[in-house]
C-alpha positions in Angstrom: 12.7 18.3 21.3 9.8 20.6 20.7 7.4 21.3 23.2 3.5 20.5 21.7 0.3 21.8 23.8 -2.7 19.8 23.0 -3.5 19.8 19.3 -0.7 22.1 17.6 -0.9 22.6 14.0 -2.5 21.2 11.1 -1.9 17.7 12.2 -4.7 16.1 13.6 -3.2 14.2 17.1 -3.7 10.4 16.9 -3.9 7.8 19.3 -0.7 5.7 21.3 -1.2 2.9 18.2 -2.6 2.8 14.6 -5.4 0.7 15.0 -4.2 -2.1 13.0 -0.8 -3.2 11.3 0.1 -0.4 9.2 0.2 -2.6 6.0 -3.6 -3.4 7.0 -4.1 0.6 7.8 -2.8 1.4 4.5 -5.1 -1.6 2.8 -8.3 -0.8 4.8 -7.9 3.0 4.6 -6.6 3.8 1.2 -6.2 0.7 -1.3 -9.7 -0.4 -0.4 -11.2 3.2 -0.2 -9.8 4.6 -3.6 -9.0 1.9 -5.8 -10.3 2.6 -9.3 -10.8 -0.1 -11.5 -10.5 1.8 -14.5 -6.5 2.5 -13.7 -6.3 -1.1 -13.1 -7.3 -2.8 -16.1 -10.6 -3.3 -14.6 -9.2 -5.3 -11.4 -11.1 -4.4 -8.2 -9.8 -4.9 -4.8 -13.9 -5.1 -3.9 -14.6 -8.1 -6.5 -15.6 -11.3 -4.9 -13.1 -14.5 -5.7 -14.6 -16.5 -8.9 -15.7 -12.8 -10.7 -13.8 -11.9 -13.4 -12.5 -8.3 -11.9 -11.4 -10.5 -8.6 -7.5 -9.3 -7.3 -6.6 -10.7 -4.1 -4.8 -8.5 -1.8 -3.1 -9.1 1.6 -0.1 -8.7 3.8 1.8 -11.8 2.3 2.2 -14.6 -0.3 0.1 -16.7 2.3 -2.8 -14.5 1.9 -3.6 -14.2 -1.4 -2.2 -17.6 -2.5 -1.8 -18.6 -6.5 -4.0 -16.5 -7.5 -2.6 -14.1 -10.1 -2.7 -11.2 -10.4 -2.5 -10.3 -6.9 -1.0 -7.7 -4.8 0.9 -7.9 -1.1 1.6 -5.6 1.2 4.4 -5.9 3.5 6.2 -3.3 6.1 9.8 -3.1 5.4 10.5 -0.5 8.6 9.3 2.0 10.6 11.5 4.5 12.5 11.4 7.1 15.2 13.9 10.5 15.2 16.2 11.2 17.9 18.3 9.0 20.3 15.5 8.1 22.2 13.0 7.8 19.5 11.0 10.8 21.0 11.1 13.9 19.3 8.5 16.2 20.9 6.8 16.5 24.4 2.8 17.0 25.2 1.2 17.8 28.2 0.8 14.1 28.9 4.3 13.2 28.0 6.9 12.6 24.9 5.7 11.5 21.8 7.3 10.3 18.4 6.5 11.1 14.8 7.1 7.7 13.3 7.9 7.1 9.6 7.7 3.7 7.7 7.8 2.0 4.4 5.4 -0.3 2.6 6.5 -2.5 -0.1 3.4 -3.5 -2.6 4.4 -6.2 -5.2 1.9 -6.9 -8.0 2.5 -10.4 -9.1 1.2 -12.0 -12.6 1.8 -15.6 -14.4 2.9 -15.8 -17.7 0.5 -18.3 -18.7 -2.4 -16.0 -19.2 -3.2 -15.1 -22.7 -4.2 -11.8 -21.4 -5.7 -10.2 -18.2 -8.4 -8.0 -17.9 -10.3 -7.7 -14.7 -13.2 -6.6 -16.9 -12.9 -7.8 -20.7 -16.5 -5.7 -21.5 -14.5 -2.8 -20.9 -10.5 -3.1 -21.2 -8.6 -4.9 -23.8 -6.4 -8.0 -22.7 -2.6 -7.0 -21.5 0.1 -9.3 -21.1 1.4 -10.3 -17.6 4.3 -7.9 -17.7 2.0 -4.9 -18.4 -0.7 -5.9 -15.8 1.5 -5.8 -12.9 2.8 -2.3 -14.3 -0.7 -1.0 -14.5 -1.4 -1.9 -10.9 1.4 -0.6 -9.6 0.2 2.6 -11.3 -3.3 2.2 -9.7 -1.3 1.8 -5.8 0.7 4.8 -6.7 -2.3 6.8 -7.4 -4.4 5.7 -4.2 -1.2 6.9 -2.2 -1.5 10.3 -3.9 -5.3 10.5 -3.3 -4.4 10.0 0.5 -1.5 12.1 1.0 -3.0 14.5 3.4 -3.6 13.6 7.2 -7.0 14.1 6.9 -7.6 11.2 4.2 -6.5 8.2 6.8 -4.8 7.7 10.1 -1.7 8.4 8.6 -0.1 12.0 8.7 1.0 11.5 5.5 1.4 9.0 2.3 3.3 8.9 -0.6 5.0 6.4 -2.8 8.0 6.1 -5.3 8.5 3.0 -7.8 10.9 0.7 -6.0 13.9 -1.1 -7.4 13.6 -3.4 -10.5 12.3 -6.6 -8.8 13.5 -9.8 -10.5 11.1 -11.5 -12.2 10.6 -15.4 -11.2 11.8 -17.6 -14.3 12.5 -20.5 -11.6 8.6 -20.5 -11.5 7.3 -22.3 -14.5 5.4 -20.8 -16.0 7.4 -17.8 -15.2 5.9 -14.9 -12.3 6.7 -11.0 -13.6 6.6 -8.6 -10.6 6.7 -5.0 -10.4 6.9 -2.9 -6.7 6.5 0.5 -5.4 7.6 1.8 -1.8 4.6 3.1 0.4 6.4 5.8 2.6 4.0 6.6 5.3 4.3 8.8 8.7 2.0 8.9 11.7 2.4 10.8 15.6 2.6 8.2 18.5 1.1 10.3 21.1 1.7 9.2 25.0 
């Protein structure tokens, strides 16, 4: 077990808990801060419902409803190292370097002719392409927030998830694309 005194290393010391759920911290401090509509066919996480560029973002399908396209951010796990879950000691007691994963899912319904969040600046794309573009932008957001100075997380990264099965049982078909967001943070006593 490593012993740390005060603020060791380049990593800023964080608090006992994140300010909110890992999902909400990612949404508030990364996704909302660095989303670029130009990388997402004009869809803007800051647009209001009813605006052409509106895309709902939430922690569940209940949050985003039946609006297409949409993004959900869900936690899949969070772990701590070692048999006790503690991997370093500070002057105030034991601490943990926690790691976790979020699953970000983009959904779009095949019934719409073409998706564009801003038709004056972007050509419409089909449902399969819009979910791909949305996930590309999520990955760009992760890259822009990779360091501990960007969010409450010590690190933030992403990779494409397994091929998400499109929902052919839905009428019309709902296309899905996913990425896994990897995060870490230090839980201090």
